[in-house]
N, C-alpha and C positions, 0 to 999 in steps of 0.2 A: 870351390866353396863347399864347406862342410854341410852334410845333409842335416836338416833340422830334426831334432829328436821328436819322435811321435809323442803326443800328449794324450792319446786315447788308445785303448786296446780292445779289440773285439774278441771276447771269449766265446768260442763255439760250443754249445751244449746240445746233446742229443742229435748230432749231425747224422743225416742219412747218407751212408756211403755204400752204394751198390757193389756187390761182389765183383761183377763184371767190369767195374771201372777201376778197381784197385790196381795201382801201379801202371795205369794206362794213360796218365796225363800227358805223356809225350809220344804216344804211339799214334802214327798217322795211318789212316785207312784209305784205300781206294774204294769208292762206292759206286755201283752201277747196277742197272737192271740186267737180268739174265738176257743173253743175246739170242736165245731161242725166240723166234717170231711169235710163238703162241704162249710164252711165259711172261708173267709180270713180277716174278720174284726179285727182290732187291738184295744184292750181294755186297757184303763188306769184307774186304781182304786187307790184312796188314800189309802196308807198302814194303816193309823190310823183309817180307817173305817172298816177294816177287823178284826172282832172278831172271837171267836171260831165258831160261826154260821154265815154264809153269803149266800146271794143270789145275783148273778151278772148277770143281763140281757144283752144280746147282742142286741144292737140297730139295727143291720142290719138284723139278722135272728130270733131273739127272743129266742135263746138258753139260758137256765138258768144254770149258773154255781153255783151249790148248795153244801154246806157242806154235806159230806157223800155220795154224788152221785158218779157214775163212768161212764166212757165212754167205751163201748165195741168195739173193733176193729176187733176181729175175734174169732171163736171157735177153740179149739185145741184138739188134741189127742196125748198123750205121749206114744210111743211104745218102748218096749224092742226088739231091732233088733236081739238079739241072740236067744230068745225064740219065737219071733214073737207074743208077747202078749201085749195087751194094759194095761198100768200101770194106767193111769187116763185120764179123759177128763175134759174140762172146758172152760172158756172164758178168753181171754186176755183182761184185763181191766186196765185202769189208773184212780186212784182216783182224783176227782176234787181238793180235798185239796192239794194233792201232786203237781199237775200241777200248781196251783196258788202259792204255797209256793216256787217253784223253779223259778218263773218268775223273771226277772231282775228288779232292782230298778232304777228308773229315777227321775229326778227333773228338774224344770225350771231354766234356766239361767236368772237372773234379768236384764241382759244387752241385749242379742240378742233374748230374749223371746222364746227360743227353749227348747223343752223337750229332755233332753239328759241323758245317763246313768250316774250313780253316779261317775263312773271312769273318767268321763270327767271333774270333779271338783277336785281341790286340797282339801286335808283334812283340817278341821278346827274344832277342838274339842269343842270349846265353843258354836258353833251353834247347834241347835236342830237336824239338819240333819247330823251333823258331817262333812259337806262340805261347801266350800265357796259359796257365793251367785252367783258369776259370774263363767262361765266355764273357762277352761284352755286357750282356744283360745282367749276369750275376755280379760282375765287377761294379756295375753302376749302382746296384742295390746295396752291395757291400760298402762302397765308398759313401753312400748316403747315410748308412748307419754309423760308420766310423767318424764321418765329418759332421754328424748330427744335422744333416740336410735331407734326410729320407723323405721321399715324396710318394712312396707306394700307397700309403693310406689316403693321401690327397687324390691320387689318380683313381683309386678304387671308389672314393666318394663321388668324384666327378663322373665316373663311368656309370654309377648307379643313378645319378641325377639325369644323365642323358637317356638311360633306359626308361626312366619315368616318362619323359616326353615322348620317347619312341612308342611306348605302350599306349599312350593316349592318341598319338597321331597315326599310328599304324604304319609307320615307314618301313620299307624293305631294304634290301641290299642295294648298294650304289655301284655302278660301273664307272669308275673315275676315268677310265680310258675313253669311253664314249663322250663323257662330258668335256674332257680336254680336246677331243677331236672336234666337237661342235663349236668350241670357242677358239679353235686353231692354236691351242697352247699359248693363248695370250690373255692377259688380264682384261676383262670386259670394260673396266673403267678407264684404264690408262694405256692399254695395249702393250705393256711390257712383256718380254719373252718369258714364258714359264715352261719351256721345253723340258727342263730338269724335273723329273717326277717328285723330287723332294721340295720343290718350290710351288707356291700357289695353294689356294684353299677353295674347297667347294662350299660356297655360301648358300644358306637358306634364302632363296630369293624372297620368300615370304617368311617372316620371323618365326623361329621355333618357339619363342616365348608366347606367341599367339596360337600355338598348337598346329602350325602348318608343317607338313612332313617335308623331308628332303629326299628327292627321288632322282634317278638318272635323268629323267626328262626335265625337271624343273630347277636343277641346281645351276648356280652361276659360278664361273671360274674367276677368282679375284686374286690379286697379289696380297701379300701380308699387310701392307699399309692400308689398302682400300677395304680389305676384309674387316680390319679393325675399325675403320671409320664407319662402315656400313652396319656393323653388328647391332642387331635389335631394331633397326630402322625399317619402316615401311618403304617399299621402292620409291614411291612418289616423294618421300622426304629426302631422298639421297640422289636420285638420278634425274637428269634433264628429260624433257618430253621426248626428244629424239632418241635418247637412250632407252626410255621406257618402250617405245615402239619397236626398237630393235630387240629388246629383251623379250618382248611378247612373242616374237618369231622364234627366238633361240630356245625359250623355255616352255612355250606352249601355254603359259599363264596368260589369260585374256588381258588385253590392254586396259579394259575397263576395271579389272581388279587391281592391276599394277598402279594405275593412275588414280584409283578411287580411294575412299576413306579406309583407315586402318580398321580391321575387324578380326574377330576370332574365327578360326576355321569352323564352319558350320557342321562338318562331319564329326569333328571332335566333340562339339557341343552335344550333338545327338547321342554319341556314345556315353557321355557323362550323365545322361538322363536315365540310364539304366542302373537300377539298384544293384544288380549282380556285378556289373562292371565296376561301379564305384567301390563296393565293398571289397572286391578283389584287389583293386588298386591300393586302397588304404592298408590292407593286410600286407601286401607285397612290399610296400615302401614305408612301413611303420617307422623304420629307423630314420627316415628323411621327411618326417611330418612337417617340418618347417618349409621345405620346398613345396610340398603339397598345399600348404596354407597360402604360399605366394601365388600358386596357380589359381586356387579358389578365389582369392581376393582380386586378382587381376581380371578374372572372368566376371566376377560380380560387378566390379567397377564399370566394366565396359558393356555388360549386357543385362545386369540385374538378376542373373541366374546364379543360384547358390547350389552347387552340386553336393555340398554337405547335407543339405536338406533331403536329398534322395536316399541317403543311408539311414537305416534304423538302428545300426549297431555302433555308430560313432559316439564317443564319450562327449558329454556336455563340456567337460574341461577343455577339450581340444577346440570345440566351437568357441568357447569363451576366449581362449588364447588367440584364435584367428580373428575374433572380433576386436581385439585390442590393436591389431596391426593396421597400418595405413591402407586405405582402399577397401576396408571391410564393410560388412553390412551395417555396423553401428557407427562408423566413423564419418 
């Protein structure tokens, strides 16, 4: 079948092409840490320069990685514990040849000029490296432009909105491994297996829309189906009483809160009563004022508190715009 003729063309203007990447699109490197126990230098060596005999000097400490040499890490004695006799003694050593041989392969992306593992590139048999010139990430963005399905701006906007909620809730980093371990790598709702790290979602047990943070302690592991069904719901609106009791143990969120009425996070409300905090929030997310308005109106509808009134710098036109929306002070 003939290949369909392309109907779009991406013309690259003002492209950044680093000097060290020129003509390097198919050059594969071995990348490893200096084998000297006291050195942390990362070394990248062209794979096509590694013959049967090699000497690789570390620029940081001068350690020479030489064919046939070995690095000793300790001396040992092997004992028979039944007869209490020594069987042998010797040195625990790793051959430099074996260490370099098992090093990961990397190559440069000709678009973002970054040195990345070969696995970061799609396979492409005709090329000398067996991989495409551009990495998967650059390829995805390029295809989005060419096919007019680019989502970079959408992702950036979604990320900024998430940061807005994070700034209000004060959430920190999440250790997904600990969450998965606590839920035995299974969906809390249906029990399906989520051992694959690419499967499963860390759910806000208490809704982020109500300004509750997501932490390692209070996150709930759910499959894609039930994460979508649960989204935005208060726990008592979605889980059975037995599930709520179990969830209280797994997340540390009190059963009385999980089974009680929907409410805004009181700590977030306290923060929004600070003029300095509100003014900083408004300035930082001025480009997403519509999302801030949604938060303001949601809080007002549920509590009667208007954090716009805390600020002395907000424009009356923004307040008027907010008051025209559902759930506002005037609606």
